[in-house]
VOGU-3710 file (C-alpha; in Angstrom, 3 decimals, decimal comma):
1> mvlesvdltk> -0,101/-0,240/0,207  1,648/3,311/-0,777  -1,125/4,839/1,651  -3,328/2,941/4,441  -5,076/4,459/7,517  -6,097/2,455/10,629  -9,490/4,079/12,340  -7,324/7,558/11,836  -9,319/9,883/14,138  -8,835/13,894/14,337
11> yygreigcrn> -10,679/16,152/16,700  -10,249/20,069/17,173  -10,997/20,361/20,558  -14,460/18,809/20,781  -15,217/18,644/17,077  -14,766/16,192/14,960  -12,331/16,612/11,632  -12,748/13,032/10,986  -13,117/9,491/12,477  -12,436/5,904/12,602
21> islgvspgei> -11,085/5,893/8,895  -9,502/3,144/7,750  -8,798/2,951/4,176  -6,122/1,435/1,375  -4,670/3,333/-1,574  -1,902/0,721/-3,917  0,102/1,675/-6,487  -1,207/2,893/-9,689  -4,585/2,942/-8,229  -6,814/6,239/-8,962
31> faflgpngag> -8,719/6,799/-5,647  -11,723/9,306/-5,265  -12,274/10,868/-1,765  -15,802/12,272/-1,983  -17,811/14,458/0,421  -19,917/17,671/1,162  -17,734/20,876/2,710  -16,883/20,227/5,972  -17,089/16,557/5,504  -13,790/15,886/7,307
41> kstfvktalg> -11,690/15,301/3,367  -9,234/18,395/4,266  -8,609/17,058/7,219  -7,667/13,378/6,485  -5,509/14,579/3,445  -3,402/17,374/5,679  -3,127/14,469/8,147  -2,136/12,132/5,578  0,936/15,004/4,459  2,208/15,255/8,017
51> llkptsgtir> 0,434/18,534/8,495  -1,588/17,581/10,859  -1,266/14,778/13,776  -3,567/12,648/14,523  -5,919/12,346/17,773  -5,800/8,507/17,338  -5,466/5,715/14,930  -2,622/5,316/12,244  -1,955/6,276/9,123  1,221/5,268/6,645
61> lfgkspedlh> 2,657/6,283/3,382  5,060/3,280/2,169  4,841/1,896/5,047  6,283/4,416/6,956  5,010/7,995/9,130  4,348/10,738/6,863  6,766/13,193/8,696  9,501/10,723/7,145  11,683/13,178/4,507  12,408/10,242/2,322
71> vrrkvgylpe> 8,380/9,828/2,409  7,418/13,066/1,261  10,273/13,047/-1,809  7,712/10,392/-2,600  4,375/12,381/-2,440  2,979/15,478/-4,941  0,424/17,971/-3,776  -2,092/20,250/-5,386  -4,200/21,882/-2,751  -7,470/23,562/-3,384
81> nirlpewmta> -7,302/27,196/-4,019  -3,640/27,482/-4,378  -2,272/31,249/-4,330  0,866/31,365/-6,379  3,623/34,429/-6,331  2,533/36,568/-9,323  5,578/38,102/-9,175  7,793/35,092/-10,648  7,700/33,236/-14,303  6,444/29,638/-14,257
91> eellrfhgkl> 9,719/28,406/-14,797  11,419/30,470/-11,349  8,213/29,221/-9,481  9,474/25,353/-10,342  13,210/26,133/-10,141  12,346/27,502/-6,410  10,374/24,104/-5,903  12,979/21,625/-7,698  15,695/23,309/-5,210  13,549/22,618/-2,419
101> lylpekklkr> 13,568/19,135/-3,877  16,933/18,988/-4,158  16,640/17,830/-7,858  20,427/18,251/-9,629  20,624/21,045/-11,983  20,120/18,447/-14,864  17,529/16,427/-13,993  15,610/19,492/-12,662  15,820/21,545/-15,824  14,538/18,363/-17,787
111> rieevltrtk> 11,629/18,026/-15,137  10,724/21,696/-15,895  10,545/21,130/-19,664  8,758/18,091/-19,141  6,037/19,005/-16,572  5,717/22,261/-18,279  5,008/20,875/-21,825  2,992/18,277/-19,990  0,511/21,143/-18,774  0,553/22,881/-21,928
121> lwerkdsrik> 2,696/25,909/-20,094  6,028/25,714/-21,996  5,555/28,510/-24,442  4,630/30,636/-21,473  7,307/29,638/-19,332  8,765/33,108/-19,079  5,630/34,815/-18,605  4,830/36,271/-15,121  1,778/34,388/-13,528  0,139/37,570/-12,474
131> tysqgmrqrl> -0,140/37,386/-16,764  -1,770/34,079/-16,788  -5,835/33,129/-16,442  -7,137/30,645/-13,611  -7,176/27,711/-15,342  -3,492/28,300/-16,394  -2,661/28,931/-12,613  -4,259/25,494/-12,058  -2,174/24,137/-14,587  1,042/25,303/-13,384
141> alavallgep> 0,115/24,363/-9,774  -0,295/20,780/-10,950  2,935/20,881/-12,638  4,734/22,102/-9,534  2,731/18,984/-7,781  4,105/16,649/-10,749  7,789/18,410/-10,806  9,009/15,338/-8,354  7,758/12,468/-9,972  6,168/11,657/-7,100
151> ellfldepts> 4,826/7,936/-6,784  1,620/9,287/-4,796  -0,078/12,180/-5,826  -2,960/14,345/-3,661  -4,848/16,354/-5,907  -7,898/18,562/-4,138  -9,930/19,825/-6,693  -7,793/19,841/-9,719  -10,194/20,493/-12,236  -12,371/23,054/-10,804
161> aldpvgriev> -10,882/26,201/-12,655  -10,795/24,575/-15,839  -12,706/24,666/-19,283  -13,930/21,228/-20,582  -10,960/21,097/-22,598  -8,860/21,343/-19,761  -10,520/18,888/-17,630  -10,248/16,498/-20,587  -6,322/17,377/-20,873  -5,881/17,248/-16,822
171> reiitdlkrq> -8,264/13,377/-17,013  -5,599/12,535/-19,336  -2,766/13,516/-17,127  -4,140/11,722/-14,356  -4,725/8,219/-16,188  -1,315/8,468/-17,966  0,089/8,835/-14,247  -1,818/5,601/-13,420  -0,266/3,574/-16,283  3,351/4,588/-14,846
181> gvavflnshl> 2,054/3,433/-11,669  1,461/6,295/-10,080  -1,563/6,511/-7,564  -3,316/9,598/-7,122  -5,700/10,811/-4,366  -8,765/12,606/-5,694  -11,155/15,249/-3,951  -13,231/16,533/-6,435  -17,128/17,950/-6,403  -16,928/16,889/-9,955
191> lsevemvads> -18,800/13,676/-9,667  -18,850/13,101/-13,410  -15,420/13,665/-13,607  -14,395/11,000/-10,725  -17,027/8,414/-12,158  -14,796/8,755/-15,724  -11,400/7,877/-13,950  -12,017/6,589/-10,049  -10,741/3,155/-9,445  -12,026/3,113/-5,795
201> vaiinrgeik> -14,238/5,621/-3,973  -14,908/7,001/-0,165  -17,485/9,061/0,724  -17,254/10,797/4,067  -19,727/12,697/6,035  -19,423/14,431/9,039  -16,012/12,850/9,867  -17,027/9,342/8,890  -16,835/6,673/5,643  -20,537/6,384/4,680
211> argklaells> -19,791/4,092/1,586  -16,571/2,463/0,206  -15,442/0,196/-2,044  -14,085/-0,493/-6,176  -16,076/1,994/-8,206  -17,332/-0,183/-10,416  -18,831/-2,605/-7,857  -20,522/0,380/-6,075  -22,288/1,312/-9,174  -23,483/-2,603/-10,184
221> grgilirgei> -26,896/-1,703/-8,403  -29,540/-1,638/-11,111  -33,226/-0,776/-9,997  -36,215/0,493/-12,328  -37,373/4,260/-13,308  -40,945/4,313/-12,883  -42,592/7,146/-14,464  -46,382/7,875/-13,976  -49,176/9,270/-11,106  -48,824/7,010/-7,833
231> peallnklks> -51,038/7,444/-4,960  -49,004/8,690/-1,951  -50,091/5,773/0,302  -49,164/3,641/-2,514  -45,774/6,179/-2,946  -45,371/5,366/0,741  -45,500/1,407/0,963  -42,910/1,266/-1,931  -40,679/3,469/-0,132  -40,715/1,500/3,129
241> ryqtgeapng> -40,046/-1,903/1,208  -37,127/-0,400/-1,508  -34,131/1,823/-1,632  -35,391/4,386/-3,284  -34,460/7,530/-5,434  -36,112/10,721/-7,182  -36,248/11,121/-10,505  -38,293/13,952/-12,665  -42,410/12,688/-12,772  -40,850/9,325/-11,503
251> lkllgvseee> -39,601/7,313/-9,000  -36,458/5,076/-8,965  -36,656/1,610/-6,824  -32,987/0,591/-6,391  -32,108/-3,054/-5,987  -34,993/-4,097/-7,911  -34,717/-7,774/-9,761  -36,213/-8,721/-13,180  -38,493/-11,241/-11,308  -39,621/-8,650/-9,325
261> vpaimrelvl> -40,808/-6,307/-12,005  -44,243/-7,949/-12,604  -45,789/-7,694/-9,206  -44,480/-4,414/-8,949  -46,505/-3,263/-11,653  -49,759/-5,066/-11,079  -49,438/-3,928/-7,165  -49,445/-0,208/-8,829  -52,041/-0,539/-11,330  -54,516/-2,226/-8,514
271> gganiyevrp> -53,634/0,524/-6,417  -54,403/3,139/-8,729  -51,134/4,391/-10,293  -51,529/5,557/-13,805  -48,044/4,267/-15,151  -46,755/5,983/-18,366  -43,263/4,423/-18,190  -41,101/1,472/-16,783  -37,305/1,021/-17,539  -34,166/-0,772/-16,067
281> fkaaleelfi> -31,142/1,883/-14,944  -27,838/1,587/-13,456  -26,712/3,619/-10,751  -24,879/6,830/-10,696  -22,066/7,832/-8,701  -24,375/11,111/-8,011  -26,999/8,341/-6,663  -24,750/6,879/-4,690  -23,173/10,300/-3,196  -26,600/11,261/-2,263
291> qavegkngad> -27,373/8,433/-0,651  -24,616/7,957/1,403  -24,726/11,647/2,768  -28,472/11,299/3,157  -27,969/8,133/4,882  -29,933/6,197/2,649  -27,417/3,731/1,724  -24,256/2,438/3,928  -22,422/0,328/1,228  -19,145/-1,096/2,702
301> n> -17,258/-3,514/-0,189
//
């Protein structure tokens, strides 16, 4: 494991940052850590980076403490809403960070060209950062995170300031890193983006993990979408028996097998419902997220 936590807990006085977080990330895995604002994502990441000390529990990077300097050299970090020194050029900023990483001059020169080319900023390497758009600054921050050739990369909202083309380019960088065996720990509110790249997902709310597992397994749940006019009493009866999700002018019943559909349809018709459409569907990450955060589903694989 490149990252492993066991019952990691962090309190701020009496306030919970995160509690009993146990998870692991393997080499070459894209692990998405999801949750609403204030859920505990940043607390966990800062503890994993050694910026905070846990109240209890343990966390290890490459089997060692996050405070180990040799471990830190294997880690890259792109924080959310990063502020860059506007008076510097991109090349000056990367050279500064390269010196902090103790990169030899020859390697540093090569890496600066590689990461700026990868983030499509090479032609602007001599421009002051104050002339950069927000999207360019985000890509430059990503270049800084990649400079030391990390084996574990923490990305906090890496596509938040990017246009659709920029998001595609960052997705390509992330999947390319995976092919190289780099593990990516990804925080993002853009669930559709996560769904395209993530291997595993953990959903956190109020400091605790609410759902966790391989993304393909978590989204394997299927059900039926019913559109029509359903009497309230019948609707409540269905909700008491099945996990449900909202849909425009309709209802989603989760975990319903094909064998159950005829009986459900008979019940609806006999109960006075006017049904316009019935069709199968596959669960989406957004739906899983809402269910987990609202406490409707406690999936843990």
